[in-house]
C-alpha positions in Angstrom: 69.6 16.9 -41.2 71.4 17.2 -44.5 74.8 15.8 -44.8 77.7 18.2 -45.6 80.5 16.8 -47.9 84.1 17.2 -46.7 85.1 19.5 -49.4 82.4 21.9 -48.1 83.4 21.7 -44.4 87.1 22.2 -45.4 86.3 25.4 -47.6 84.2 26.8 -44.6 86.9 26.0 -42.2 89.5 27.8 -44.4 87.5 30.8 -44.8 86.8 31.1 -41.1 90.5 30.7 -40.4 91.3 33.2 -42.9 88.8 35.6 -41.9 90.3 35.6 -38.1 93.8 35.9 -39.6 92.7 38.9 -41.4 91.0 40.3 -38.7 94.1 39.9 -36.3 96.5 41.1 -39.2 94.3 44.4 -39.5 94.1 45.1 -36.0 97.9 45.0 -35.7 98.3 47.0 -38.9 96.1 49.9 -37.1 98.4 49.8 -34.1 101.3 50.2 -36.3 99.5 53.1 -38.6 98.4 54.9 -35.5 102.1 54.7 -34.4 101.2 53.0 -31.0 104.0 50.9 -29.4 103.0 47.5 -28.0 103.7 49.1 -24.6 101.0 51.9 -25.1 98.5 49.2 -26.1 99.3 47.2 -23.2 98.7 50.2 -20.6 95.3 50.8 -22.4 94.2 47.1 -22.2 95.6 46.8 -18.4 98.2 43.9 -19.6 101.7 43.5 -20.1 103.6 44.2 -23.0 104.6 40.5 -23.4 100.9 39.8 -23.4 100.2 42.2 -26.4 103.2 40.8 -28.2 101.6 37.3 -27.6 98.3 38.7 -29.0 100.2 39.8 -32.2 101.9 36.6 -32.9 100.8 34.7 -36.1 99.7 31.6 -34.2 97.5 33.5 -31.5 94.1 32.4 -30.6 92.8 35.4 -28.4 89.2 35.3 -27.1 86.7 37.6 -28.4 86.7 39.9 -25.5 90.5 40.1 -26.0 90.1 41.2 -29.6 87.5 43.8 -28.7 89.8 45.2 -26.0 92.7 45.2 -28.3 90.6 46.9 -30.9 89.6 49.7 -28.4 93.2 50.2 -27.4 94.5 50.7 -31.1 91.3 53.1 -31.9 89.3 50.8 -34.1 86.0 49.3 -34.4 84.9 45.7 -35.5 82.4 44.9 -38.1 81.7 41.4 -37.7 79.3 39.4 -39.9 77.5 36.1 -39.4 76.3 34.5 -42.5 73.9 31.3 -42.6 76.0 28.9 -44.5 73.1 26.4 -44.8 75.5 23.6 -45.6 75.8 24.7 -49.2 78.9 26.4 -49.1 79.4 30.1 -48.9 76.4 32.1 -50.6 77.1 33.7 -53.8 75.9 37.0 -52.7 78.6 37.0 -49.8 82.3 36.8 -50.6 85.3 37.1 -48.1 87.1 39.6 -50.5 87.8 42.1 -47.6 85.8 44.7 -49.4 83.3 45.1 -46.5 86.1 46.0 -44.1 85.6 49.5 -42.6 86.9 51.3 -39.7 85.5 54.2 -38.0 87.8 56.2 -35.8 86.3 57.7 -32.5 87.6 61.4 -32.0 90.2 61.6 -29.1 88.7 64.7 -27.8 85.5 64.4 -25.4 82.5 65.5 -26.9 79.8 67.4 -25.0 77.2 65.1 -23.3 73.8 64.3 -25.0 70.7 64.1 -22.9 68.8 61.0 -24.6 65.9 60.5 -22.1 64.9 61.0 -18.3 68.3 62.3 -17.4 70.5 59.6 -19.2 73.5 61.3 -20.8 76.0 59.8 -23.2 79.5 61.3 -23.5 82.3 60.0 -25.8 85.7 59.8 -24.3 88.9 58.4 -25.3 89.0 54.5 -24.8 91.3 53.5 -22.2 90.8 49.8 -21.7 
């Protein structure tokens, strides 16, 4: 096992915290852009409005499942990337510039069912979490 310097560990920790903060900030921005109230998001998630307010606080530390449920409630998808850091710092080919952020909106109107195999069908419905 190779030893990793404190400087590399601190830089890695800073990048990870920044990525988490950016993720949550982006989700809250989508809620506001989509003109959704905290109450509406709470209803879609099946929680109370104060729970959503706590999620949106700068010092929140939500679980991954809560982040996913919130994303669904604000009509967003997550694009999460895991990169092997190998103890050498962030690879030069991958920089956390935010350029890779992408959001795909799912249409609010249901689509016609698609038969995929042996009677299985897929339908796209509005997300109500």
